[in-house]
N, C-alpha and C positions, 0 to 999 in steps of 0.2 A: 275502378268504379268510384262514383261519388257517394259519400255517405253523410247523412245528417241526422242529428239526434232530434227526436220528437217526444212529446208527452201528450197523453190524452186521459180522459176520465173513464172509469168503468161505472157500472150501475150502482155501486156503493159509494160513488163520488171519490174514490181513491185514484191518485195519479199514477198511471203506469208509464214506465220508461221504455221507449222504443227507438228503433233506428230504421231509416229508409235508405236502401241501397238503390242507386240509380245508374242507368247507362251514362257514360261520359259524353256530354254534349249531344245527346240523342233523345228523341221523344220515345218513351216506352211503348212497345207494341202490346204489352200485357202487364198486369199486376198480379203478384202472388203474395199470399199471407202465410208466414212460416211459424209453426208452433214448435218450441224447443222441447227437449226431452225432460224427464222428471228431475226437477231441481237444477237443471243445467244453466239456464239463462241464455239471453240473446247473444252473448259474446263468446260462446263456445267456438273454438277455432274452426272445427269442421263446418259449422253453420256459416261462418264467414266465407270459407272456400266455396261452398255450394252457391251462396249468394253472388259471389264474384263471377262464377261461371255463368249464372243466369243473366247477370247484367251485361255480360259480353254479348249475349244473345238478345239484348234489349228488353229483357223481362225485369221490371222493377220489383223490389221485394220489401215488405214491411215485416220486421221481426221485433219482438218485444219481450220483456220480462213479465211473466204471470204475477198475479198478486202475491206479495211477500217474497218475491225472488229478485235478486240483483238490486237494481236501483228503483224498483217499483214499490209503492207504498203498500201497507197492509200486513197482516199477520199470516204467515204461511200456515200456521197450525189451524187456522179457521178456513183455509182454502179447500177446494175439492175439485173433482172432475167437472162438476156442474159450474163452479165458479170459473174454471179455465175456459169452458165453452162460452160462458157469458163474456169473458174478457176478449175472446176471439171475435164474438159478434160486435162488441164495441169497437174493436180495432178495424173491422170491416166497415162499420158505419163511419168511422173517422176517415178512412180512406175514400169512401164514396163521397163524403162531403167536400173533401179538399182536392181529390184527384179523380178517381173513378173506382167503382166496385171491383174488388179482386175477383178474377175468374179462376185462379189456381189456388188451391189449398195444399200446403205441404206440412206434414207432421212427422217428427222424429221420435221414435219410441213412444212414450206416454203421450207426447204431442200428437202422434198418429191416431191414438184412440180419441183424442179431443177433436181433431178435424173430422173424423168419421161421424162423431156425434153432432158436430156443428153444421156440417154440410147441408143437412135437410132443413135447417132453420134459416138459411141465408139464400136470398135470390141471386141468380146470376152466376153461380158456381158451375163451371164447365169441366173442371179437371181436379181430381183429388189424388194426392201422392202420399203413401205411407212408407216410412223408412224404419225398418226394424221395429215395427209396431206390434203390440200385443193384441190378440183377438178379443180377449175378455179383459176389460179394465182391471178386474180384480187380480190379474196376474201380478200387479205391482206389489201386492201384499207379501210376495216372497222376499222382497228386499227388506221388508220390515221384520219378518220372521218372528223371533222370540218376543218382540215388543208388543205383539198383538194382545197378549194376555194383560199386559200392563195398561195398554190403551183401553181395553174393555173394562178394566177394574177402576182405573183412575181418570179416564176420560182423555188422556194424552200421554205421550212418552217421547223422550229424546231418542232420536235414531241417527246412527252414523251412516251416511250415504256418500260414497266416493270420497271418503276422508273428511266430510263436512258434517256438522251436527245440525239436525233439524228437529223441530217439534211436530209430531204427527198427532192430530186430534181425532177423536172418535167420529166426528162428522165426516171426515175424509173417508174413513173406512166404510161407514154405513152408506155413504152416497154412491160408492162404487156399484153396489148391488142394484141401484135404481136404473142403471143404463143397460138397455137390451141391445147387445152388439149385433146379433143376427138380423133383427128386424131393421135396424138402422142401415146396415150394409146392404141388405136385400133391397131396400127402398131408395138407395142412393140414386139420385137423378143426375149423375155426372159420370164421366169416364173415370176409371180407377186404375192407378198404377201401384202395384205392390213391389217394394224393393226390400230384399232381406238377404242376409248372409247365412249360408248353410252351417257356418262355424260359429254363429253368434251364441255365446255362452250366457248372455243375460236374458235375451228373449229368444227362445228356441224357434227354429225354422218352421215348426209345426204351426205356429201362429199365422205365418204367411199363407200356408195351405188353407187354413180355416177361413181367413179373410177372403181369399180368392174364391173359395168354394161358395161362400155365402153371397158374393156379389153377382150381379147380372152383367151381361155384356153392355157396353165395351169395357173390357178389363184386360190388364197386361201384368206380367210378372218379369222382373229382372233379378237374376241371382247376383248378389254382391260377393262373389267368390273371394275367399282369402281376406276378407275385411273384418274388423272388429266392430263391436256394437256402437261405439262412439265415432267411428270413421276417423281415427286419430291420424292415419296416414293421409297426407295432403293430396296425393294423387288419387286416392280413393274418393275423397270428398269432391274433387273436381270432376271426376268421372260421373258421380251421381248427379251433379249439377248439369253436366252436358247431356246426360241421358234424359233428365227431366225436361230440358228445353226441347230436345228432339221429339220426345213423345207428346208433349203438350201442344206442339205446333199442329198436330193432327186434329185436336179438339178445340183449340182456342184459335179463332179466326184472326191471326196476326196480320195476314196480308192486307186486309181492309184498312188497317191502321197505318200502313206504310204511306209516306208522303206521295201525293199524286202530282205534285208540281216540283218546283225547285226549292223545296224546303232545305235540302242538303246543299250547301254552297259548293259549287264545282271546285275540285282540288282541295277541299277542306279535310284536314286530317287532325285528329286529336290523339295525343299519346300520353300515357301516364306510367311513370316508373316510381314505385314505392321503395322505401328503405329495406334493407335486408337482402339485397341481391340485385340482379339485373332484369328480372322478369318484368316485362312491359306489356301493357294493354294498349291496343290501337283500335280506333274507330275511324274508318275511311269511308266516307259517304254512306254510312249506315252499315257497313260490313265490319264484323269483328275479326281482328287479327291479334296475334301475340308475337312477341320477340323476346329473345333471351341470348345468353352467351353459353359456351361450353362449360362443363363442370371444371375443367382445367383452368379456366379464366375466372372462376368464382360464380358462374351461373348455375342454372339447373337444367339446361337443355330442354326447356318446355316450349321452344319456338325457334324459328330461324333467327340468325344473327342480322344486324343491320346491313352488313355487306351481302348477306344472302338476299335480302330484299332489294338491294341495289342491283344485283345480278338479275333478280326476277323482273325488275322494272325494265332493264335492258332487253332481256329475253322476250317479255310480253310485247314490248313496243316493237321489237324486231319482227316477231311473228305477225303482228297486226299490219305492219308496214308492207311486208312481203305479200300478204293476202290482198291488201288493198291495191297494190300495184298489179298483181296477177289478174284480179278481177277487171281492172281498167283495161288491161291488154287482152283479156279473155283467154288467158293461158290456163291450162289444166293443172293448177297447183291444188291438189286435194288436201294436203296438210304440210305444215312447216314445223319441224322440230328444232329447237334452239338449245344447245348445251353450252354452259358457261363455267368458267373457272377463274378465281381471283387469287392473285399473289402479289407480293411486293418484291421488286428486283432492284438491283443497283442501277442508277442512271447510266453508268458507264457501259452497262450491258445492252442499252437501247440505242441503236444506231440512228433512229429517226426522231429521237426526242431532243427538244431544245435544252432541257435541263441536263447539266453535266455532272452534278454532284448529288449526294444523298440517294434516297430510294424513291421509286415511283410505283404507282399502282398499275398492274398489268391484268387486263381482262382478256381471256382467250374465249373466242366465240366460234362454235362449230355449228354449221347448218346441215340439216338433213331434209331434203326436199322430196316430197312424194307426188307422183302424178306423171303423166306421159309428157314430160318436158324434154325439149331438145337441149343439147349441151350449151348452145348459145343462150338459151333462156335461163338455164341454171347459172351461167356465168354472170348474166345481167342481174339476176336476183341477188347474187352474192354481193355485187357492188351496191345494189339498192339498199341492202341491210344497213349501210352506213348513213342512210338518210332517215333512219329512225329518229323521231324528235328527241327521245331521251338521250340517244347517242350524241346528237348535235348539241343538246343542252350541256352535256359533260365536256364538250370541246369549246364551248363559248364562255364568255364572261358571266359569272353568276353572282348575284347579290342576295345576301340573306340579312334581313333586318330583324332584330330581336327587340322585343319590348317586354315589360314586366307587368303582369296583371296581379292585383292583390286578391288573394283567396277570400271567399266569403267566410265570415266569422261563424264558427260552429256554435250552435246553441247548447 
């Protein structure tokens, strides 16, 4: 995915730091606004993995640091749930001015409480997602615990949360009681997806039940079985992103935003491989694919290998060629199944190859033809398989021209 840093002002004229995650070389079909968990910030790894999964489905995402968190200006001790909601509204307005109004709101933990409060105050929201969110915002006080007396007596207190020190002010505590969860959720004018782990030790699963019970239809629930509160396992976070994209497609009209003409250049493919492994994101004419290598080769096995795609190209082209020929001849080919295998063999083991030294690539292709075909028709189709354009490309002279494009400077 492409990411770019952005900055915008909140209602107190403080500069908030954000990041926009975009589909690679593709126009987004929808925009989402993502609220992070309590004190977490926009750079939480699980948040990044979720956004990556969404951008592969062409959903662009804006995530940002709330006031006093991360790289955003302001004093965290003076922030509150109300200020978080205001920050979200400013982020949505910034998106609407420069791109378009977000239709999807996503909130993780305390961020979930914020998007539930914010949804009713923003026009155009069609889908709201909560991940491990508390039903009652005052649930957050259990993290503060013994410091509540100090805050009440002195107006603020230093609190350790996830190994980091924060100052919590009295305003934050008193503000929590002003937010009526049940009414907000009941009057939610958008589809709701509640995602929660039954084994969440930070925000109990009972919160998910209460949120779901308070909401009107359309509403959905997905159990994040065997995940922790922060979704620290990468595969869990990717799963969450994929499920959000699948679910949101039912409520956000993504189809009308797809190109109606030749906006996607024919045969145009964009591939991105980041550091830290071989996991690769592919955008092929608007379709999201992934590639990887086996664990034994240093990969994570989260997608087919490049050679798998090469075999897939041969197989798909073969099947299409056989069907096209059968239709032309009006033969009863109901389906064509193509199975392929790739290996490297010594050139000396190939009796029909021109190369006599080293190793060559060997592709084994097996055809399974269904339909009331005669033996002569099957034999003819077997020979026609070699006329597949991809097959012919591999046997012809190929030229690959490589150029270097300078990346855009990050702000």
